[in-house]
C-alpha positions in Angstrom: 115.5 -116.2 -51.8 112.2 -114.2 -51.5 110.3 -114.5 -48.2 106.8 -115.9 -49.4 105.3 -115.0 -46.0 106.6 -111.4 -46.2 105.4 -111.1 -49.8 102.0 -112.4 -49.2 99.1 -109.7 -49.1 97.8 -108.6 -45.8 94.8 -110.7 -44.5 92.5 -107.7 -44.9 93.1 -107.6 -48.6 92.3 -111.2 -49.0 88.8 -111.0 -47.4 86.2 -112.4 -49.7 83.7 -109.6 -50.8 80.8 -111.2 -48.6 83.0 -111.2 -45.6 84.1 -107.6 -46.2 80.6 -106.5 -46.6 79.4 -108.2 -43.5 82.3 -106.5 -41.5 81.1 -103.2 -42.5 77.4 -104.0 -42.1 77.8 -105.1 -38.4 79.0 -101.5 -37.7 75.4 -100.4 -38.5 73.8 -101.2 -35.3 70.5 -99.8 -36.0 70.4 -101.7 -39.5 71.5 -104.8 -37.6 68.7 -104.5 -35.2 66.2 -104.0 -38.3 67.6 -107.1 -40.0 67.1 -109.1 -36.8 63.4 -107.9 -36.6 62.8 -108.6 -40.3 64.0 -112.0 -40.0 61.7 -112.6 -37.1 58.8 -111.2 -39.0 59.5 -113.4 -41.8 59.9 -116.5 -39.8 56.4 -115.7 -38.0 54.8 -115.3 -41.4 56.3 -118.6 -42.7 55.2 -120.6 -39.6 51.9 -118.7 -39.2 49.7 -121.9 -38.9 51.8 -122.8 -35.9 52.5 -119.5 -34.3 48.8 -117.9 -34.6 46.7 -119.0 -31.5 43.5 -118.8 -33.5 42.0 -119.3 -36.9 42.1 -115.8 -38.5 38.9 -116.2 -40.2 36.9 -118.0 -37.4 34.2 -115.7 -35.8 33.3 -116.0 -32.0 30.2 -114.1 -31.5 30.6 -114.5 -27.7 33.8 -112.3 -27.8 32.9 -109.4 -30.0 35.0 -106.1 -29.9 36.8 -107.4 -26.7 40.0 -105.1 -25.8 43.4 -106.8 -25.2 43.2 -109.6 -22.7 45.3 -112.4 -21.6 43.3 -114.6 -23.9 43.2 -112.2 -27.1 46.4 -110.3 -26.8 45.4 -107.6 -29.2 41.7 -107.9 -28.7 38.9 -109.1 -31.0 37.1 -107.5 -34.0 33.4 -107.0 -34.8 33.0 -110.7 -35.6 35.0 -112.0 -32.5 38.1 -112.9 -34.7 41.5 -112.7 -32.9 43.3 -109.6 -34.0 46.7 -111.0 -33.0 46.3 -114.2 -35.2 45.1 -112.1 -38.0 48.1 -109.8 -37.9 50.3 -112.7 -38.0 48.5 -114.3 -41.0 48.4 -110.7 -42.5 52.2 -110.5 -42.4 52.2 -113.4 -45.1 50.0 -111.3 -47.4 51.8 -107.9 -46.8 55.5 -109.6 -47.1 54.5 -111.5 -50.1 52.9 -108.4 -52.0 56.0 -106.3 -51.0 58.6 -109.0 -52.3 56.8 -110.1 -55.3 55.8 -106.7 -56.5 59.2 -105.1 -56.1 61.0 -108.1 -57.4 58.7 -108.0 -60.8 59.4 -104.2 -60.9 63.1 -104.6 -60.4 63.4 -107.3 -63.1 61.5 -105.3 -65.7 63.0 -102.0 -64.6 66.8 -103.1 -64.4 66.5 -104.9 -67.9 64.9 -101.8 -69.6 67.7 -99.5 -67.8 70.6 -101.6 -68.9 69.1 -101.9 -72.5 68.5 -98.1 -72.6 71.9 -97.0 -71.2 74.0 -99.4 -73.1 72.4 -99.0 -76.7 71.4 -95.4 -76.4 69.8 -93.5 -79.3 66.3 -94.0 -80.1 66.0 -97.0 -77.8 67.2 -94.9 -74.9 64.8 -92.1 -75.9 61.7 -94.4 -76.2 62.4 -96.2 -72.8 63.2 -93.0 -70.8 60.1 -91.2 -72.2 57.9 -94.1 -71.0 59.6 -93.9 -67.6 58.9 -90.2 -67.5 55.2 -90.8 -68.4 55.0 -93.3 -65.6 56.9 -91.0 -63.0 54.4 -88.0 -63.9 51.7 -89.9 -61.8 51.9 -90.1 -58.2 52.6 -93.7 -57.2 49.3 -94.3 -55.4 47.2 -92.9 -58.4 49.2 -95.1 -60.9 48.6 -98.1 -58.8 44.7 -97.1 -58.6 44.6 -96.7 -62.3 46.1 -100.2 -62.9 43.7 -101.8 -60.4 40.8 -99.9 -62.1 41.8 -101.6 -65.4 42.6 -105.0 -63.9 40.0 -105.1 -61.1 40.5 -105.3 -57.3 42.3 -108.4 -55.7 45.6 -109.1 -54.1 47.2 -110.4 -57.3 46.3 -107.2 -59.3 47.8 -105.2 -56.4 51.2 -106.9 -57.1 51.0 -106.0 -60.6 49.9 -102.5 -59.8 52.7 -101.9 -57.2 55.3 -103.4 -59.6 54.3 -100.9 -62.4 55.2 -97.8 -60.4 58.3 -99.5 -59.2 59.5 -100.1 -62.9 60.7 -96.5 -63.9 62.7 -95.9 -60.7 64.7 -99.1 -61.1 65.0 -98.3 -64.9 66.6 -95.0 -64.2 68.8 -96.5 -61.5 70.2 -99.0 -63.8 70.5 -96.7 -66.7 72.6 -94.4 -64.7 75.1 -96.9 -63.6 75.1 -98.5 -67.2 76.1 -95.2 -68.6 79.2 -95.1 -66.5 80.2 -98.8 -66.8 79.8 -99.0 -70.6 82.8 -96.5 -70.9 85.3 -98.6 -68.8 88.4 -100.3 -70.1 87.1 -103.9 -69.6 83.8 -103.3 -71.4 85.7 -101.7 -74.4 88.0 -104.7 -74.4 85.1 -107.1 -74.4 83.7 -105.2 -77.5 87.1 -105.2 -79.2 87.4 -109.1 -79.0 83.8 -109.3 -80.4 81.9 -110.5 -77.2 78.2 -110.4 -77.9 76.5 -107.4 -76.5 74.0 -109.2 -74.4 76.9 -111.1 -72.9 78.6 -107.9 -72.0 75.4 -106.5 -70.5 74.7 -109.7 -68.3 78.2 -110.5 -67.3 80.1 -106.9 -67.1 77.3 -104.3 -66.6 74.6 -106.1 -64.6 76.9 -106.9 -61.6 77.9 -103.4 -61.4 74.3 -102.1 -61.0 73.5 -104.6 -58.3 74.7 -102.6 -55.3 72.4 -99.7 -56.0 69.5 -102.0 -57.0 69.9 -104.0 -53.8 69.7 -100.9 -51.6 66.7 -99.4 -53.4 65.2 -102.9 -53.5 65.1 -103.2 -49.8 63.6 -99.7 -49.3 61.1 -100.2 -51.9 59.6 -103.3 -50.1 58.5 -101.0 -47.3 56.9 -98.4 -49.8 55.2 -101.4 -51.5 53.7 -102.8 -48.2 52.4 -99.3 -47.4 50.9 -98.8 -50.9 49.3 -102.3 -50.8 47.9 -101.4 -47.5 46.3 -98.2 -48.8 44.9 -100.0 -51.8 43.2 -102.6 -49.5 42.1 -99.7 -47.2 40.1 -98.1 -50.0 38.6 -101.5 -51.0 40.9 -102.2 -54.2 43.3 -104.7 -52.6 42.6 -107.9 -50.3 38.9 -108.6 -50.1 37.2 -109.9 -46.8 37.6 -111.9 -44.9 41.5 -111.7 -45.8 43.5 -110.7 -42.8 45.5 -108.1 -44.8 46.7 -105.1 -42.6 45.1 -102.4 -44.8 41.8 -104.1 -45.1 41.9 -104.6 -41.3 42.5 -100.8 -40.8 39.4 -100.3 -43.1 37.3 -102.6 -40.9 38.3 -101.0 -37.7 37.8 -97.2 -38.8 34.0 -97.6 -38.1 34.8 -98.3 -34.5 37.4 -95.6 -33.8 36.6 -94.2 -30.4 34.8 -97.3 -29.3 37.3 -100.1 -30.0 40.6 -98.4 -31.1 42.8 -101.6 -31.0 41.1 -102.6 -34.2 43.1 -100.0 -35.9 46.0 -99.5 -33.3 47.6 -102.8 -33.8 47.3 -103.4 -37.6 48.7 -99.7 -37.9 51.6 -100.5 -35.5 52.3 -103.7 -37.7 52.4 -101.5 -40.8 54.6 -98.9 -39.1 57.3 -101.1 -37.7 57.6 -103.4 -40.7 58.0 -100.5 -43.0 60.3 -98.7 -40.6 62.4 -101.9 -40.4 62.8 -102.2 -44.1 63.8 -98.4 -44.4 66.6 -98.9 -41.6 67.8 -101.9 -43.1 68.1 -100.3 -46.5 69.9 -97.4 -44.9 72.5 -99.7 -43.5 73.0 -101.5 -46.8 73.6 -98.3 -48.5 76.2 -97.3 -45.9 77.8 -100.8 -46.3 77.8 -100.9 -50.1 78.5 -97.3 -51.3 82.1 -96.9 -51.4 81.8 -93.1 -51.2 80.5 -93.7 -47.6 83.2 -96.2 -46.5 85.6 -94.9 -43.9 87.7 -98.0 -43.5 
């Protein structure tokens, strides 16, 4: 009689995909620290009304341009508003812009990329030439052009940042689709008459997700930085919105007099963007089979 216990596969081979991913990701210590930091930032943003010690838009003309103190940890601005509270509320805006713009860009870009790679021919040429046209512009200039058409405002910033995210996601998805559409299981699905859209959604889309997820996490940092740059030049969030880029723009007038006005918003942008980039590096190392050592 066959020994069922001996015939059973090793425990390592029976790990679920998520458990296996987490096992590899835990080895990326820097990325793990970045993940903890990002979760903390998100929680602070969600619970901003309870975490922020002051109203971010309420002026206090008795505490104008004060440096960091025990009362105002990051000092106050030219209207006496608490910088620390404004940074906390600004996290809501910056993270929302980052996530929403990249999500929108990913949905459009991945859809176009899969369609382009799967059908090929004129459809592929038309979509890729459009992507080439968008990629010919530096990202910030393309975003400024979109804002010039739509007008300033945080909602239009989301659309602008999404537009210059589309071509990269499209190329990423197209490259994976070109590989997957030649696989045996896709050929078998075609042979039994499975609809093209079902094949793309069920068999090709899941194969594109690892690369898309890694780029998605890194792109959020870039989007936050771009949104801050647009607000800095007056095309993004408008006063008195506590957006980090707008706070930098307000503080540049007082550089050398009240440096804390630019120091703390700048640090907030720096550590948040760095956190997303380090987290994305860890995801890449955990998801890319070429980089796995065990």
